[in-house]
C-alpha positions in Angstrom: 373.9 289.1 34.9 374.2 289.1 38.4 375.2 292.9 39.8 377.8 291.2 42.0 379.7 289.9 38.9 379.3 292.9 37.0 380.8 295.0 39.9 383.5 292.4 40.2 384.5 292.8 36.5 384.1 296.8 36.6 386.3 296.9 39.4 388.9 294.7 37.4 388.7 296.9 34.7 389.4 299.9 36.8 392.4 298.5 38.6 393.8 297.3 35.1 393.3 300.9 33.6 394.9 302.6 36.5 397.9 300.3 36.4 398.3 301.0 33.0 398.0 304.7 33.2 400.4 304.9 36.2 403.2 302.6 34.9 403.1 304.2 31.4 402.3 300.6 29.9 399.6 302.1 27.7 400.9 301.0 24.2 402.4 303.8 22.1 401.2 304.2 18.6 404.5 303.2 17.1 404.1 299.8 19.2 400.8 299.2 17.8 400.3 297.3 14.7 397.0 298.5 13.3 395.6 296.4 10.4 393.3 299.1 9.4 392.4 300.1 5.7 392.1 303.9 5.2 388.9 305.0 3.4 389.4 305.1 -0.3 388.2 308.5 -1.7 386.6 308.6 -5.0 389.4 308.9 -7.8 388.1 310.2 -11.2 391.0 308.6 -13.1 390.0 305.1 -12.3 387.6 302.9 -13.7 384.3 302.7 -12.0 384.2 299.0 -11.3 388.0 299.4 -10.2 386.7 302.2 -7.6 383.9 300.1 -6.3 386.3 297.1 -6.0 388.8 299.1 -3.9 386.3 301.0 -1.6 383.1 298.9 -1.3 384.1 295.3 -2.0 387.9 295.3 -0.5 388.9 291.5 -0.9 385.3 290.0 -1.0 385.2 287.0 -3.3 382.3 288.2 -5.5 380.1 285.6 -7.5 381.5 284.6 -11.0 381.6 287.7 -13.4 379.8 285.5 -16.2 376.7 285.2 -13.9 376.3 288.9 -13.6 373.3 290.4 -15.0 373.3 293.9 -13.2 375.9 296.4 -12.1 374.8 299.9 -11.3 376.9 302.6 -9.4 375.9 306.0 -7.9 377.1 308.8 -6.0 375.3 311.4 -4.1 376.4 313.6 -1.2 379.3 311.6 -0.2 377.3 308.3 -0.4 378.1 305.6 -2.7 376.1 302.7 -3.9 376.5 299.8 -6.0 373.6 297.3 -7.1 374.7 294.0 -8.4 372.3 291.3 -9.8 373.4 287.6 -10.5 371.6 284.6 -12.3 372.7 280.9 -11.9 373.8 281.3 -8.3 373.5 278.0 -6.5 373.2 277.4 -2.6 376.9 276.4 -2.4 377.9 279.5 -4.5 375.7 281.6 -1.9 377.5 280.0 1.0 380.8 280.6 -0.4 380.0 284.3 -0.8 378.7 284.6 2.7 381.8 282.6 3.9 384.0 285.4 2.1 381.8 288.1 4.1 382.8 286.4 7.4 386.7 285.8 6.4 386.7 289.6 5.4 385.5 290.7 9.0 382.0 292.0 8.0 379.3 291.4 10.6 376.8 289.2 9.1 373.4 289.8 11.0 369.9 288.9 9.3 370.0 289.5 5.6 372.5 292.1 6.1 376.3 292.6 6.6 378.2 295.7 7.9 381.9 296.8 8.0 382.6 300.3 9.3 381.0 302.8 6.8 379.9 299.9 4.5 376.5 298.0 4.5 375.3 295.6 2.2 371.8 294.3 2.0 371.4 290.7 0.5 368.4 289.2 -1.5 368.4 285.6 -2.5 366.1 283.1 -4.1 367.1 279.4 -4.2 364.5 278.1 -6.7 365.1 281.0 -9.2 369.0 281.0 -8.3 369.0 284.9 -8.3 371.4 286.9 -5.8 371.1 290.7 -5.7 373.5 292.7 -3.8 373.0 296.4 -2.5 376.3 297.9 -1.4 376.5 301.5 0.5 379.5 303.3 1.7 379.1 306.7 3.5 382.3 308.7 3.4 381.2 311.0 6.1 380.5 308.0 8.7 383.1 307.6 11.1 384.5 304.1 11.6 386.0 302.5 14.4 389.9 301.1 13.8 389.7 297.7 12.2 391.4 296.1 15.2 388.0 296.1 16.9 385.7 293.0 16.2 382.9 294.0 13.9 380.2 292.8 16.2 381.4 295.5 18.6 382.2 297.9 15.9 378.5 297.5 14.7 377.0 297.9 18.1 378.9 300.4 19.9 378.8 304.2 18.5 382.0 305.2 17.2 384.4 307.7 19.1 384.7 310.2 16.3 387.2 312.7 18.1 390.9 313.4 18.2 393.2 310.9 16.6 393.5 307.1 17.3 396.6 306.5 18.9 396.8 303.1 20.7 395.1 299.5 21.0 395.3 296.9 23.7 393.4 293.4 23.7 392.7 292.1 27.5 391.5 289.0 28.9 389.1 290.3 31.8 387.2 288.5 34.2 383.4 287.7 33.1 383.9 289.1 29.8 384.5 287.4 26.3 387.2 290.0 25.9 387.8 293.7 26.4 389.4 296.1 24.1 391.3 299.2 24.9 391.8 302.1 22.5 393.4 305.2 23.3 392.8 308.6 21.5 395.0 311.7 21.5 394.2 315.4 21.2 390.7 315.0 22.6 388.9 318.0 24.6 386.6 317.3 27.5 383.6 318.7 25.4 384.4 316.0 23.0 384.2 313.4 25.8 380.6 314.8 26.9 379.3 314.7 23.4 380.2 311.1 23.2 378.8 310.2 26.4 375.6 311.6 25.2 375.8 309.6 21.8 376.2 306.3 24.0 373.3 307.3 26.0 370.9 308.1 23.1 372.0 304.9 21.4 370.6 303.0 24.5 373.5 302.8 26.8 372.9 303.8 30.5 375.5 305.2 32.9 376.2 302.6 35.5 378.7 304.2 37.8 381.9 306.4 37.9 384.9 305.3 39.8 388.0 307.6 40.0 386.8 309.4 36.7 386.2 306.4 34.9 382.9 306.3 33.6 380.8 302.9 33.0 378.2 302.7 30.3 376.0 299.3 29.9 373.6 298.2 27.4 372.4 294.5 27.8 375.7 292.6 27.6 377.7 295.5 26.1 379.9 297.8 28.0 381.9 300.8 27.3 384.0 302.8 29.7 385.3 306.3 29.3 388.2 307.7 31.0 389.7 311.1 30.0 392.8 312.8 31.1 392.6 316.6 30.8 396.4 316.8 31.5 397.7 314.7 28.4 394.4 315.3 26.3 394.0 311.6 26.0 390.9 309.5 26.4 391.0 305.6 27.0 387.8 303.6 25.9 387.4 300.1 26.7 384.9 298.2 24.9 383.6 294.5 25.4 380.7 292.3 26.3 380.1 290.1 29.3 380.0 286.6 29.3 376.4 285.2 28.9 375.1 281.8 29.7 373.0 280.9 26.7 369.9 278.3 27.2 370.2 275.5 24.5 367.9 275.8 21.4 365.7 273.0 21.4 366.0 270.2 18.6 363.8 269.8 15.6 360.5 268.7 16.7 358.2 265.5 16.5 357.5 263.6 14.6 361.1 263.6 13.6 362.5 260.6 15.0 365.2 261.1 17.9 368.2 259.6 15.7 367.5 262.2 12.8 367.2 265.0 15.4 370.7 264.2 16.4 371.9 264.7 12.9 370.6 268.3 12.3 371.9 271.3 14.2 368.8 273.2 16.4 368.0 276.6 15.0 366.3 279.5 16.6 363.7 279.8 13.8 360.2 278.4 14.1 360.5 274.9 13.0 357.8 272.1 12.0 358.4 268.6 10.7 355.8 266.7 8.5 356.0 263.1 7.4 356.1 262.4 3.6 356.3 259.4 1.6 360.0 259.9 1.0 361.1 260.7 4.7 360.3 264.0 6.5 359.6 267.6 5.3 361.7 270.3 7.7 360.4 273.9 7.5 362.1 276.5 9.3 360.2 279.9 9.4 361.6 283.4 10.0 365.1 282.1 9.0 367.3 284.9 8.2 370.6 284.4 5.9 372.8 284.6 8.9 371.3 281.8 10.5 371.0 279.8 7.4 374.5 280.3 7.0 375.3 279.1 10.2 373.1 276.0 9.8 374.9 274.8 6.7 378.1 275.6 8.1 377.4 273.4 11.1 375.9 270.4 9.1 379.2 270.0 7.1 381.5 270.3 10.3 380.3 268.9 13.5 377.2 267.1 12.3 379.2 265.4 9.6 377.2 265.7 6.3 378.9 265.9 3.0 379.5 269.1 0.9 376.3 270.3 -0.6 375.8 269.6 -4.5 374.8 272.5 -6.9 371.4 271.3 -6.5 371.1 271.7 -2.8 371.5 268.2 -1.8 373.6 266.3 0.8 374.3 263.0 2.0 375.2 262.1 5.7 378.5 260.5 5.9 377.5 258.0 9.0 373.9 257.4 8.3 371.9 256.2 5.2 370.0 259.6 4.7 370.1 262.5 2.5 368.9 266.2 3.0 367.7 268.0 0.1 366.9 272.0 0.0 363.6 272.5 -1.5 363.1 276.3 -1.3 364.5 279.3 0.4 364.2 283.1 -0.2 364.9 286.2 1.7 361.4 287.7 0.9 359.8 284.9 3.2 362.9 283.9 5.2 361.4 280.4 5.1 363.5 277.3 4.6 362.1 273.9 3.4 364.2 270.8 3.3 363.3 267.1 2.6 365.1 264.5 4.8 365.1 261.4 2.7 365.6 258.0 4.5 366.2 254.6 3.2 363.1 253.0 4.4 360.9 256.0 3.8 357.4 254.3 4.2 358.5 252.6 7.5 360.1 255.6 9.0 357.4 257.9 8.2 355.1 255.6 10.1 357.8 254.4 12.8 356.1 256.4 15.4 352.6 256.1 14.3 350.2 253.2 15.0 350.6 251.7 11.6 348.4 253.3 9.1 346.3 255.2 12.0 346.7 258.8 12.3 348.9 259.2 15.3 352.3 258.9 16.5 354.4 258.7 20.0 356.4 261.4 21.6 357.6 262.6 25.0 357.1 265.7 27.2 360.0 268.1 27.4 359.4 268.7 30.9 359.4 266.1 33.9 356.3 265.8 36.3 355.4 263.9 39.4 352.5 261.3 39.2 349.7 264.0 40.1 351.1 266.6 37.7 352.0 264.0 34.8 348.5 264.3 33.0 348.1 268.3 33.4 351.7 268.5 32.1 351.1 266.6 29.0 347.7 268.9 28.2 349.8 272.0 28.9 352.5 271.0 26.4 350.4 269.2 23.8 346.9 270.5 24.0 343.5 268.9 24.9 343.4 266.1 22.1 346.5 264.2 23.3 346.8 261.3 25.8 349.2 259.3 27.8 350.9 256.5 26.0 349.4 252.7 26.9 351.8 249.9 27.5 349.9 247.5 25.8 349.3 249.6 22.7 353.0 250.4 22.3 354.1 246.7 23.3 351.6 245.6 20.6 352.6 247.9 17.8 356.4 247.7 18.5 357.3 244.7 20.5 359.1 243.2 17.9 361.6 246.3 17.5 361.1 247.9 21.1 364.4 248.9 21.4 364.5 250.9 18.0 361.1 252.5 18.9 362.6 253.8 22.2 365.2 255.3 20.3 363.1 256.8 17.8 360.6 258.3 20.5 363.9 259.5 22.7 363.7 257.3 25.6 367.2 257.1 26.9 369.0 254.0 28.2 368.0 253.6 32.0 365.5 256.3 31.7 361.9 255.7 33.2 358.9 257.3 31.5 355.2 257.6 32.8 352.6 255.4 30.9 349.2 254.1 31.6 348.3 250.3 31.9 344.9 248.7 31.6 343.4 252.1 30.7 344.6 253.6 34.1 347.3 255.5 35.3 347.6 254.2 38.9 347.8 251.3 41.0 346.7 252.4 44.2 348.7 255.7 44.7 351.6 254.3 42.6 351.7 255.3 38.8 352.6 253.2 36.1 356.0 253.8 34.3 357.7 252.4 31.6 361.6 251.5 32.5 364.1 251.0 29.8 366.6 248.5 31.0 370.2 249.4 30.6 372.8 246.7 31.7 371.8 244.2 34.4 367.8 243.9 35.3 366.7 245.9 38.2 366.3 244.5 41.6 363.3 245.5 44.0 361.1 246.1 41.2 357.3 245.4 41.2 357.2 244.0 37.5 353.7 244.0 36.0 355.0 243.1 32.3 358.2 243.5 30.2 359.4 243.2 26.7 362.3 240.7 27.1 365.2 243.1 29.1 364.6 245.9 27.0 361.9 247.5 28.8 359.8 246.9 32.0 356.5 248.2 33.3 356.4 249.0 36.9 355.0 251.7 39.0 356.2 254.4 41.9 355.3 257.5 43.4 357.1 260.7 44.5 359.5 260.9 41.5 359.5 263.4 38.4 359.7 261.6 35.1 359.0 262.7 31.4 355.6 261.1 30.1 355.1 259.3 27.0 352.3 260.7 24.8 350.2 259.6 21.9 349.5 262.6 19.7 347.1 262.9 16.8 349.0 263.0 13.4 347.7 266.5 12.6 349.2 267.8 15.9 352.7 269.1 15.9 353.1 269.9 19.6 
């Protein structure tokens, strides 16, 4: 993040806190509604499962009781554990459980979930339909009040001193949100000890302004403002806004129209053409990302609800998605995208039965850099697409072919013509016509008014590439 933006945000925090302290506008404890749940102490008069339900599970919607195969509890040194196993758990049932975790304000990350002094390890196997849950609660571990979002509660060390007095949520410049917590009856040595805890957990002291000390760790920030006269300390926690780079779509040879139907993921993805359509594989896909993926496809991407077998139909396109395998040991999701004309779709970007298909470079290049860019992105066994070849293969369905490859209406892409890239110093390009035909165009060939072959120089375009079928790019 730009230092000037950080300094501006920090200065705003200083002004806010100063005004609150001077005007006495820090919320009083009686004015603050704390939706917190006190820690539950072990009650020997309660049944073991009731104890666990209240202290470990809270209001989580657990899997059906009839599917339970294991339930083991233990307590040692103030740490309580619960191991629960379930059989016959479908993917929709797992997603319902993860939705309950999200709803109950647990922080789901990777294959784990956290909430205050509670933690949960989750293991799942789609093919075996087995789910295993390991809960732990450490009564000696301090917690932030539940007014704080769990992603911050998990990421920023707890302030364990004094008594929590007040809370204020604030909209701050260049931050997602800022949260101020006020603690009473705090001694200065306690403040110093907490600052040492922040530093030991990876925070760095950025600056001090009028007694307010600013600690930063990546996008997270924590400010500490003690008042020696009142014995109070105000702590402001939050995270700076970040501009994220969009995730890439699922890779070739998946046709462009199907890429638009699937949420991009951060996992390592690959696509293989199969007889029924396409096999999609996501490596290193943790439960939290899988949950986000299936939540997205049933929302923005307009797929129907998952069946018990792990299949879903798209509501607007004639295609289906079927989960083949997933387990948290490998964190590997395999799905089949089933399409109406499976054989034709699997071969759509290839030259009939020949072992190649067509794609586009991700980056744009000028006429001199285009071939080097292709080799950098795809390797030494690819070549620039030939106008004559793609016209011969797809001339009767050229617009559909361009859609599948991903050439946008009105876009130009580099190609070769008559085994050469150049006519003099001008490089050949395919122009996808959108609307009225273009004027002042050196026309070599065309496919109706869908695509023209021209040439030019001094511009940057993507390039169309002919890729061996054993290459994934």
